[in-house]
Every structure is written in C-alpha cells, then in structure tokens.
C-alpha positions in Angstrom: -20.9 -30.3 17.0 -24.1 -31.0 15.4 -25.1 -33.3 12.8 -27.5 -31.1 10.8 -25.7 -32.5 6.9 -28.5 -35.2 5.3 -27.1 -37.6 3.2 -27.9 -36.2 0.3 -25.7 -33.5 1.4 -23.2 -35.3 1.7 -23.4 -37.7 -1.4 -23.6 -34.4 -3.7 -20.6 -33.0 -1.5 -18.3 -36.2 -2.2 -19.7 -36.1 -5.7 -19.0 -32.6 -6.4 -15.9 -32.4 -4.3 -14.0 -34.1 -7.0 -15.2 -31.3 -9.4 -13.3 -27.9 -8.6 -11.2 -25.1 -10.5 -7.8 -26.7 -10.7 -9.8 -29.1 -13.3 -11.5 -26.7 -15.1 -8.5 -24.5 -15.7 -5.6 -25.5 -13.6 -5.3 -28.8 -16.1 -4.3 -26.4 -19.2 -1.2 -26.5 -18.4 -0.8 -29.9 -17.8 -2.2 -30.5 -21.4 0.7 -27.7 -22.8 3.3 -29.8 -20.9 2.4 -33.1 -21.2 0.2 -33.5 -24.5 -2.0 -36.2 -25.2 0.3 -38.3 -22.4 -2.2 -36.4 -20.0 -5.0 -39.0 -19.9 -2.1 -41.2 -18.6 -0.8 -38.6 -15.5 -4.5 -38.4 -14.7 -4.8 -42.4 -14.3 -1.8 -42.5 -12.5 -2.2 -39.8 -9.7 -5.5 -40.5 -9.8 -4.9 -44.3 -8.4 -2.8 -42.7 -5.7 -5.6 -40.4 -4.7 -8.0 -43.8 -4.4 -5.5 -45.2 -2.7 -5.4 -42.2 0.2 -9.0 -42.0 -0.3 -9.4 -45.9 0.7 -7.2 -45.4 3.6 -8.6 -42.3 4.9 -12.3 -43.6 4.0 -11.4 -47.0 6.4 -10.2 -44.5 9.2 -12.9 -42.1 9.0 -15.5 -44.7 8.9 -14.3 -47.0 12.0 -13.4 -43.1 14.0 -15.8 -40.2 12.5 -14.4 -36.9 13.5 -14.5 -33.2 12.1 -10.4 -33.3 12.4 -10.4 -36.3 10.2 -6.5 -37.2 9.3 -5.3 -35.1 11.7 -7.1 -37.1 14.2 -6.4 -40.5 12.9 -2.6 -39.1 12.9 -2.7 -38.5 16.7 -4.2 -41.5 17.4 -1.6 -43.8 15.2 1.6 -41.7 15.9 1.3 -39.3 18.4 0.0 -35.4 19.0 3.0 -34.0 17.2 2.2 -35.7 14.2 -1.7 -34.1 14.4 -0.6 -30.9 15.3 1.4 -30.6 12.1 -0.7 -31.8 9.7 -4.3 -30.2 10.7 -2.6 -27.2 10.9 -0.7 -27.3 7.6 -4.2 -28.2 6.3 -5.8 -25.3 8.3 -3.1 -23.2 6.5 -3.5 -24.5 3.0 -7.5 -24.0 3.2 -7.0 -20.2 4.4 -4.6 -19.5 1.5 -6.8 -21.5 -1.2 -10.0 -19.7 0.2 -7.9 -16.3 -0.7 -6.7 -17.8 -4.1 -10.3 -19.1 -5.0 -11.7 -15.2 -3.9 -9.6 -13.5 -6.2 -10.0 -15.9 -9.4 -14.1 -15.5 -8.9 -13.4 -11.8 -8.6 -11.9 -11.9 -11.7 -14.6 -13.7 -13.5 -16.7 -10.5 -12.3 -15.0 -7.7 -13.0 -14.7 -9.6 -16.8 -18.3 -9.1 -16.7 -18.9 -6.3 -15.2 -16.0 -3.4 -16.2 -14.8 -1.0 -14.0 -16.1 -3.2 -10.7 -13.4 -3.7 -8.3 -12.5 -7.0 -7.6 -11.4 -6.3 -3.9 -15.1 -5.2 -3.4 -16.0 -8.9 -4.9 -14.1 -10.6 -2.8 -15.3 -8.8 0.2 -18.6 -9.4 -1.2 -18.2 -13.3 -1.2 -16.2 -13.3 1.7 -18.8 -12.2 3.6 -21.5 -14.9 1.9 -19.5 -17.3 2.9 -18.7 -16.3 6.1 -22.6 -15.9 6.7 -23.1 -19.2 5.7 -20.5 -20.8 7.8 -21.5 -18.8 10.5 -25.2 -20.1 11.0 -26.2 -23.9 11.3 -24.4 -26.9 8.9 -27.4 -27.5 7.3 -27.0 -23.8 5.2 -23.3 -25.4 4.4 -25.0 -28.4 3.0 -27.2 -26.8 1.0 -25.1 -24.6 -0.8 -22.8 -27.0 -1.6 -25.8 -29.3 -2.7 -26.9 -26.8 -5.1 -23.0 -26.3 -6.2 -22.6 -29.5 -6.7 -25.3 -30.6 -8.3 -24.3 -27.3 -10.9 -21.0 -28.5 -11.4 -21.9 -32.2 -12.0 -24.6 -31.7 -14.8 -21.6 -29.3 -16.2 -19.3 -31.7 -16.3 -21.8 -34.5 -18.0 -23.0 -32.9 -20.4 -19.1 -31.4 -21.4 -18.9 -35.2 -21.9 -21.7 -36.2 -23.5 -21.2 -33.3 -26.4 -17.7 -34.7 -26.2 -18.3 -37.9 -27.0 -21.2 -37.2 -29.9 -18.2 -35.3 -31.4 -15.4 -38.1 -31.0 -17.9 -40.0 -32.6 -18.9 -37.6 -35.8 -22.4 -37.4 -34.7 -22.1 -34.2 -33.3 -23.8 -31.5 -35.9 -21.2 -29.5 -37.9 -18.8 -31.7 -36.5 -16.9 -34.6 -37.8 -14.5 -37.5 -36.4 -10.8 -36.7 -35.6 -9.7 -40.1 -35.2 -6.7 -40.2 -33.7 -4.9 -37.7 -35.5 -4.6 -35.2 -32.1 -3.7 -38.2 -30.1 -0.7 -39.1 -32.3 0.2 -36.0 -34.1 1.9 -33.2 -33.4 4.9 -34.6 -31.9 2.9 -38.3 -30.7 1.5 -39.1 -27.6 4.4 -37.7 -25.3 5.1 -34.9 -27.5 7.7 -33.2 -24.9 9.3 -36.5 -23.7 9.1 -37.9 -19.9 10.0 -34.1 -19.1 6.9 -32.9 -20.4 5.5 -35.8 -18.6 6.5 -35.4 -15.1 4.9 -31.7 -15.1 1.8 -32.8 -16.6 2.2 -36.0 -13.8 2.7 -33.2 -10.7 0.0 -30.7 -12.0 -2.5 -33.3 -12.1 -2.1 -34.6 -8.5 -2.5 -31.1 -7.1 -5.7 -31.1 -8.7 -7.2 -33.6 -6.6 -6.9 -31.4 -3.5 -10.4 -30.9 -2.1 -11.5 -34.7 -1.8 -10.5 -34.7 2.5 -13.4 -32.3 3.0 -16.0 -35.6 2.5 -14.3 -36.7 5.3 -14.6 -34.0 7.6 -18.0 -33.2 7.0 -19.2 -36.9 7.4 -18.7 -36.1 11.8 -21.6 -33.8 10.9 -24.0 -35.7 9.2 -26.5 -37.8 10.4 -25.0 -41.5 9.7 -21.5 -40.8 9.7 -20.3 -43.8 9.1 -22.4 -45.4 6.8 -21.8 -41.9 4.0 -18.5 -42.0 4.3 -18.0 -45.6 3.0 -20.7 -45.0 0.1 -18.5 -41.6 -1.1 -15.4 -43.8 -0.6 -16.7 -47.2 -2.6 -18.0 -44.5 -5.4 -14.0 -42.5 -5.2 -12.7 -44.8 -8.2 -15.6 -43.9 -10.7 -15.7 -40.6 -10.2 -12.1 -39.8 -11.0 -12.2 -42.0 -13.8 -15.3 -40.2 -15.5 -14.5 -36.4 -14.2 -11.2 -36.3 -14.4 -9.5 -38.9 -16.8 -12.5 -39.3 -18.9 -12.2 -35.2 -19.5 -8.4 -35.5 -20.8 -9.4 -38.1 -22.8 -12.3 -36.1 -24.4 -10.1 -32.4 -24.5 -6.9 -33.8 -26.5 -8.8 -36.2 -28.7 -11.3 -32.8 -29.7 -8.3 -30.7 -29.2 -4.7 -30.4 -30.5 -3.0 -30.3 -27.7 -0.8 -27.4 -28.3 -3.3 -25.0 -29.3 -2.4 -21.9 -27.3 -6.2 -21.3 -26.4 -5.6 -24.5 -24.5 -3.6 -22.8 -21.8 -5.0 -19.6 -22.3 -8.8 -19.8 -22.0 -8.8 -22.9 -20.1 -9.3 -26.5 -22.0 -12.8 -26.9 -21.2 -13.5 -23.9 -22.9 -11.1 -24.2 -25.9 -12.6 -27.8 -26.6 -16.3 -26.3 -26.7 -14.8 -22.8 -28.9 -13.4 -25.9 -31.3 -16.5 -27.5 -31.5 -18.3 -23.9 -32.4 -20.4 -24.2 -29.2 -22.4 -20.6 -29.3 -21.5 -18.4 -26.1 -19.1 -21.5 -24.9 -16.7 -18.7 -23.1 -18.9 -17.2 -21.0 -21.0 -20.5 -20.3 -17.9 -22.0 -18.9 -16.8 -18.9 -17.2 -20.3 -19.2 -15.0 -19.2 -22.7 -13.9 -15.8 -21.9 -13.6 -17.0 -19.0 -10.8 -19.6 -21.9 -9.2 -16.0 -24.5 -8.4 -14.4 -21.1 -7.3 -17.6 -20.3 -5.0 -18.1 -23.7 -4.2 -14.2 -24.5 -3.2 -14.4 -21.2 -0.8 -17.7 -22.2 1.1 -16.2 -25.7 1.4 -12.5 -24.7 2.4 -14.3 -22.1 5.4 -16.2 -24.9 6.2 -13.2 -27.4 6.4 -10.6 -24.5 7.9 -12.9 -23.8 10.9 -14.0 -27.8 11.5 -10.1 -28.5 11.6 -9.2 -25.6 14.1 -12.2 -26.9 16.5 -10.9 -29.9 16.4 -7.6 -28.8 17.1 -8.7 -27.1 19.7 -10.8 -29.7 21.4 -7.2 -31.8 21.7 -5.6 -28.6 23.3 -3.4 -28.0 20.1 -4.9 -24.3 19.6 -5.9 -21.3 21.8 -9.4 -22.4 23.5 -11.4 -19.5 22.1 -10.9 -20.4 19.1 -12.9 -23.9 19.6 -15.9 -22.3 21.2 -19.1 -23.6 19.6 -22.1 -21.6 19.9 -25.4 -23.2 18.8 -23.3 -26.3 16.9 -21.4 -24.2 15.3 -17.4 -23.1 16.1 -18.4 -19.5 14.8 -14.8 -18.1 16.3 -13.2 -20.8 14.1 -15.5 -19.6 11.0 -14.5 -15.7 11.3 -10.5 -16.5 12.1 -10.5 -19.1 9.3 -12.2 -16.1 7.0 -10.0 -13.4 8.1 -7.2 -15.6 7.7 -8.0 -15.8 4.1 -9.0 -12.5 3.1 -5.9 -11.0 4.5 -4.0 -13.6 1.9 -6.3 -11.3 -0.5 -5.2 -8.5 0.4 -1.6 -9.6 0.2 -2.2 -10.5 -2.9 -2.3 -6.9 -3.9 -0.1 -4.9 -1.5 2.7 -7.1 -1.6 2.4 -10.0 -4.6 6.3 -10.3 -5.2 7.3 -11.5 -2.1 4.6 -11.8 0.8 1.8 -13.5 -0.9 4.6 -15.5 -3.8 5.9 -16.4 -0.1 2.5 -18.1 1.1 1.8 -19.9 -2.5 4.9 -21.6 -2.7 4.5 -22.7 1.4 0.9 -24.5 0.4 2.3 -25.9 -2.9 3.2 -29.7 -1.3 1.1 -29.7 1.7 -1.7 -32.2 0.2 0.9 -34.3 -0.3 2.2 -34.2 3.3 -1.2 -34.7 4.4 -1.4 -37.7 2.5 1.7 -39.3 4.0 0.3 -38.8 7.6 -2.6 -40.8 6.3 -0.7 -43.7 5.4 1.8 -44.0 7.6 -1.3 -43.5 10.2 -3.7 -46.5 8.0 -0.5 -48.8 8.9 -0.8 -48.2 12.7 -4.4 -47.8 13.3 -5.4 -50.9 10.6 -3.8 -53.2 13.2 -5.1 -51.6 16.4 -8.6 -51.8 14.7 -8.4 -55.5 13.8 -7.3 -56.2 17.4 -9.4 -53.3 19.6 -13.0 -53.7 17.0 -12.7 -55.5 14.2 -16.6 -54.2 13.6 -15.7 -51.1 13.3 -13.6 -52.1 9.8 -16.7 -51.5 7.4 -14.2 -50.1 5.0 -11.5 -51.7 4.3 -7.9 -51.2 2.5 -7.1 -53.3 -0.6 -4.0 -55.7 0.1 -3.4 -54.3 2.9 -0.9 -53.4 3.7 1.0 -54.0 0.3 -1.0 -51.2 -1.5 -0.4 -49.2 1.8 3.3 -49.3 1.2 2.9 -48.6 -2.8 1.1 -45.2 -1.7 3.7 -44.3 0.4 6.0 -45.0 -1.8 4.6 -43.0 -4.6 4.2 -40.1 -2.1 8.0 -40.4 -2.2 8.5 -40.9 -6.0 6.0 -37.5 -6.3 8.8 -35.6 -3.7 11.8 -36.6 -5.1 10.2 -35.0 -8.9 9.4 -32.1 -7.2 12.9 -31.5 -5.9 14.1 -32.4 -9.4 11.6 -29.6 -11.3 12.9 -26.1 -10.8 9.2 -24.7 -10.5 8.0 -26.8 -8.2 11.3 -27.2 -5.9 11.1 -23.4 -4.4 7.4 -25.0 -3.1 9.0 -28.2 -2.3 11.6 -25.9 0.1 9.5 -24.1 1.2 6.3 -26.7 2.4 9.1 -28.8 4.0 9.8 -25.8 6.4 6.5 -25.0 7.5 6.0 -28.9 7.9 9.1 -28.3 10.0 8.8 -25.7 11.8 5.3 -27.0 12.7 6.6 -30.6 13.6 9.0 -28.7 15.6 6.2 -27.2 17.5 4.2 -29.9 17.6 6.7 -32.0 19.4 7.0 -29.1 22.2 3.7 -29.0 22.8 3.2 -32.5 23.4 6.5 -32.9 25.8 5.1 -29.9 28.1 1.6 -31.2 28.4 3.3 -34.4 29.2 5.2 -32.5 32.2 2.5 -31.1 33.5 0.9 -32.1 36.1 -2.0 -34.4 36.8 -4.7 -32.7 35.8 -3.5 -29.3 34.9 -5.7 -27.8 31.7 -5.5 -27.5 28.1 -2.8 -24.9 26.9 
C-alpha cells in the first residue's frame, strides 16, 4: 500500500482520535453511576490505556505494519493469535461503523424532522466508503479536519469550564466544592457505582489503536508512531480526566440532564451558554462521522493485512492504486447490514451483535500486552536499534497492565449488565481462536510451496 499520509495527518489523527462520541455522550451514564468519583475512574482506566499504548507504540515503531497488534500477536504468539485479535477487531469496527451511522442519522433527523434515518445512514456510508476507496490521503484529509474541529471544541469547553470554576465567567459564580462533596459525597453510590463508572470509562478509550494502523501508510512510520505514543499521556489527562473534573465540579452529578442530554450539553446549559445544545450536537455529529471514517479505514487495513498473511479470502486483499478497495467495500457493506439489523431485528440479532463486541477491545489489549512481553526480549537480542520507543519499567508494568485487564474481566463478570457482554465476547474469541488454530495446523501440514488459503 502507499505512503500517502503526511505527518500532519498522523499527528492530528493521534490527537483527535482520543476524542470520540463515547466521551461526549457515553460518559453521562458513567457520571450518573459513579458521581464525582468518575474523575478517578477515568484516571485509573486512562493509566491502563497509557500502558497499552506505550507497549503498542514500542512494537509498532520497531515494526510498522497496517495489521498493527494483529501482526505483533502473530510474530510473538503464533498465527492463531494474529487471526483471533485481527478478525475480532475487524468485527468490532464494522459493527461500530453501523452504530455511529445510526447515531449521526438520529441527529440529522432531529434537525430535519420527517427525513428517514436509514437514508442518512446510507448517505454517510456512501460518502465515507467513497473517501476510503480513493487515495489514502483523502482519508487523511477528512480525519485532519474532523480532528481539528473536535480538538477546538473540547479546548473551548475546557476554557469555559475553568473560567466558570474560577468564577470569572460572566453570569456565573464559583461553585467551590459543593458539587464534589454534596449530594452523597464524592462516592455517592459506593464501590458499586464506582465500578460501573470504571467499566464505562475503559470502553470510552477504544479507537486509540487507529494511529498505529495508519502509521504504516505515513511518510515516516517509526517517527510518527513514536511521537503519537509519547504525547498520549497529556492527551488522555487533558481531554478525558480534565473534562470529567470540569463537568462534576460545575454540575450536580445526579442532575437528570447529565444522562439525558449528555454531560457536555448539560454543563453548557447549566452555565447558560446560548444554543449550547445544538452546538454540542454538531460536535457529536462530527465525532460520529470521524469515527465512521476512521473505522472503515481501520477495518479495511486490518482485513487486508490478515489476507496478506494467509488468514482470509485472497480476493479481500486485492490492492488497487495503493488502496485495498475490496476490503473497503466489504467492511462498509457489513457495517450497513448491522444498521439494517438494528431496524429489522433490534431485540435479538442486533442486541446479540452489540453484546459480542462489548469486550473486544480488552481482548485486543490483552494480546498486545502478551505480545510485548515476548517481542521486547526478541528485539533486544536481534535489533536493539529498533527500540526507539521503550515500555516503562519493563517487564514490571507490562505484568501490571495484564493484571489490571484480568481485574476488569472479573468486574465485568460480577456486573449483570456487563456479564452478558463478557460471555458473548468470550464466545466470539474462542470461536475465532479455534478457527485460527485449525487454519494454522492446516497450513503447517500443507506441502512446501503450497499456496495460501
């Protein structure tokens, strides 16, 4: 594939990729459950994400590949591991494309009553499928401007919030710590509420992996991914933890508007900012469209990488002018099928799809950490000059990250709402692992020189 992404594209993808619809909308449920302690929940899960990104950055800088963690898992553990993590991630992205399309269509139908949501989804699918069918620089340009708008929006929100907390925003008074310590205190729903908030925050970070996939098609892959990983800490700290701190300081955590309207809209409404609801709807729409674009890109590159390694239908991996167009079409089609299922079978088939992707990102992170344990030692022996990014306090923090992931799995098993997701994702993972292992055995037994499946 081509190297059509410039450094400015990669830098902004890394910066804006942190800011998703899960932050703007999904964080409301976490705040409603955890109260002010959501700040600690996002900080704790953010630390885990930083460790995962550092590990992924180490491996991707040493060996840039469009298959990212799937390639690393195959090199470290075996083809079955690359197959499992890669196809699980492809499945996650395709379903996510459908979900984001539905969310964007709801906003458009709200602005233009009477217009069918399915027509908006179809329009968005055509636009971003077309964008990804063209040269990769088109994807880069779309993401550059989407990310720029998201970053500007979140920075403006944080500036307004800080001014309000300090009491210097016209028409507002400094709230002090009344919202942090009142209404049940900092931990109003006890450890149970904190756990729910923690689980919600973990899954809000999904999508950061795209930059390591895109790096393989950039001008200077190793340098680009190294820079992105090194700035991950302050990006997570400012955008996620900073936002949560501003919101729960300014707005009572049990205000119904936090969950109903979304925490950002609720905060701006609370401050009396005119037109805040529509402004944030526009920002959420941008975040959803950005995620659709990025997920179609990520799914197509992951599929192409898997096929190139003999782990998928060869037709899917055909590249035209540097673009895996069949993979783009297949990923977009699967995403649109998910949208249709949300209308036709919302209570069974679509719900089943949602449950299956519930914990996929944790599975991917687990494979990432396990791969880094193996590849770090191997790279130190064979090519130490490739370690331009190094995991902190290796191997201690890698083991800490693995233990934290196991802890999240245990917490999911204890919560009724997430237990079904864990079991469904576990079933998908086991099925893929078995298929990958059987394919690995078959290829190992094939005569030398036999073609790839």
